C-alpha positions as CSV (number, residue, x, y, z in Angstrom):
1,M,191.3,340.5,70.0
2,R,193.0,337.2,70.6
3,P,191.5,335.1,73.4
4,K,193.7,334.4,76.4
5,P,193.6,331.3,78.6
6,I,191.4,331.6,81.7
7,A,191.7,329.7,85.0
8,L,189.6,326.5,85.1
9,R,187.8,327.5,88.3
10,D,186.8,330.9,86.7
11,Y,185.6,329.2,83.5
12,L,183.5,326.7,85.5
13,K,182.0,329.5,87.6
14,Y,181.1,331.3,84.3
15,L,179.3,328.3,82.9
16,K,177.3,327.8,86.0
17,K,176.3,331.5,86.1
18,K,175.1,331.1,82.5
19,G,172.8,328.3,83.7
20,L,174.7,325.4,82.4
21,V,174.9,322.2,84.4
22,G,177.7,319.7,84.5
23,Y,176.5,316.1,83.9
24,G,179.2,313.6,84.4
25,R,182.7,313.1,83.3
26,K,183.5,311.3,80.2
27,S,186.6,309.1,80.6
28,G,187.4,310.7,84.0
29,S,188.8,314.0,82.9
30,H,186.2,315.6,80.6
31,E,183.0,317.1,82.0
32,R,180.0,317.8,79.7
33,F,177.9,320.9,80.3
34,D,174.4,321.7,78.9
35,Y,171.3,323.6,79.9
36,P,168.9,321.6,82.1
37,E,165.8,322.8,80.2
38,P,164.9,320.7,77.2
39,E,164.0,323.8,75.1
40,R,167.4,325.4,75.7
41,K,169.6,322.4,75.0
42,L,172.7,323.1,73.0
43,L,173.3,321.4,69.6
44,R,176.2,319.6,71.3
45,P,177.3,319.6,74.9
46,L,180.1,321.9,75.9
47,T,183.1,319.8,77.1
48,V,185.6,320.9,79.7
49,D,188.9,319.1,80.3
50,H,189.8,319.1,84.0
51,H,193.5,318.2,83.3
52,Y,194.3,321.9,82.7
53,D,194.8,324.5,85.3
54,E,193.9,327.1,82.7
55,V,191.5,326.5,79.8
56,P,193.4,326.9,76.5
57,S,192.2,329.7,74.2
58,L,191.1,327.3,71.5
59,H,188.8,325.5,74.0
60,I,187.3,328.9,75.0
61,V,186.7,329.8,71.3
62,T,185.0,326.5,70.5
63,G,182.9,326.7,73.7
64,L,181.8,330.2,72.8
65,M,180.9,329.1,69.3
66,T,178.7,326.4,70.9
67,L,177.1,329.0,73.1
68,G,176.6,331.4,70.2
69,I,178.4,334.3,71.9
70,S,181.4,336.5,71.0
71,Y,184.6,336.7,72.9
72,E,183.9,340.3,73.7
73,Q,180.5,339.4,75.2
74,F,182.2,336.6,77.2
75,L,184.7,339.2,78.7
76,E,181.9,341.6,79.6
77,E,179.9,338.8,81.2
78,L,182.9,337.7,83.3
79,V,183.0,341.2,84.8
80,E,179.2,341.4,85.1
81,F,179.0,338.1,86.9
82,G,181.8,339.2,89.3
83,I,184.2,336.5,88.2
84,V,186.9,338.9,87.2
85,K,187.5,342.6,87.8
86,R,187.5,345.1,84.9
87,K,191.1,345.8,83.8
88,G,192.3,349.3,83.3
89,G,191.2,352.3,85.3
90,K,190.6,354.7,82.4
91,G,187.2,355.2,80.8
92,K,185.1,353.5,83.4
93,K,181.4,353.5,82.7
94,K,179.1,355.1,85.2
């Protein structure tokens, strides 16, 4: 499945629900996110560009690689966290 762009506000909500904290903007437009706990720190901070209304699919893919999760897991967590609604009415899980 090819990733699709997501609204910036939804992506930022997702990162915060995952426990990541934004810690300052680099050169005014890029905000860096990482876990606040030293034992959970990422190998490199996840960077989000605030110039876009939607986060491009390439940025989503690289961010998910940094977090160590798949795109499918990302989509499931968006629904689980209540950020987006599940699409398609068929085959709903009970």
